[in-house]
C-alpha positions, -999 to 999 in steps of 0.1 A, spaced: 530 -425 -99 554 -391 -121 527 -389 -141 499 -386 -117 518 -353 -103 525 -337 -140 483 -343 -144 482 -325 -111 499 -301 -123 481 -298 -156 448 -292 -130 467 -260 -114 480 -245 -143 443 -248 -159 429 -240 -126 448 -206 -129 441 -198 -161 477 -210 -176 468 -237 -202 455 -226 -239 441 -261 -248 427 -276 -276 439 -275 -307 434 -239 -320 441 -227 -290 475 -238 -285 482 -234 -320 473 -192 -313 502 -197 -282 525 -212 -303 527 -181 -329 514 -156 -311 548 -159 -289 530 -168 -253 538 -205 -255 564 -218 -233 554 -251 -234 537 -279 -256 515 -315 -245 508 -333 -268 488 -369 -264 498 -399 -277 470 -408 -292 465 -369 -317 461 -379 -350 487 -378 -374 480 -335 -390 483 -327 -350 512 -340 -341 529 -328 -379 515 -296 -371 524 -291 -338 563 -305 -346 565 -274 -372 550 -250 -351 573 -256 -321 602 -263 -342 598 -228 -356 589 -206 -323 616 -230 -305 591 -244 -278 596 -274 -260 571 -301 -267 565 -329 -249 543 -364 -258 523 -377 -229 494 -398 -218 461 -398 -245 431 -376 -247 410 -388 -220 438 -383 -193 445 -348 -205 413 -337 -209 404 -349 -174 434 -332 -163 417 -302 -173 386 -309 -159 372 -310 -200 365 -339 -226 389 -358 -248 423 -323 -258 445 -338 -280 470 -310 -266 473 -276 -248 501 -249 -248 516 -240 -210 512 -201 -214 533 -198 -179 570 -199 -171 571 -214 -141 541 -238 -145 561 -252 -183 598 -253 -163 583 -268 -131 563 -296 -157 595 -305 -183 616 -314 -151 591 -336 -141 587 -347 -173 617 -351 -182 627 -368 -153 600 -393 -158 605 -405 -197 640 -409 -185 
């Protein structure tokens, strides 16, 4: 249930132009200081996972693992996506609250 809210909010953020989706765009957002949250798919590849763990740690961007590539892509109205960066602080804070409540 909480996952539906999370993916709904991701869809809103995408429509508002506040999401950088896909590996290259998400990495660029993190290194460019524009990312407030990175969401990684549970089935993301090992290299992608390691890359974002390192980048997010270095640039101090919170990262969460959520859903699979298909569900993330579907929430954004696109094809499969292994990761995305939220580039709006308000959306990121709301998403973090929802994700952290659903995980605990």
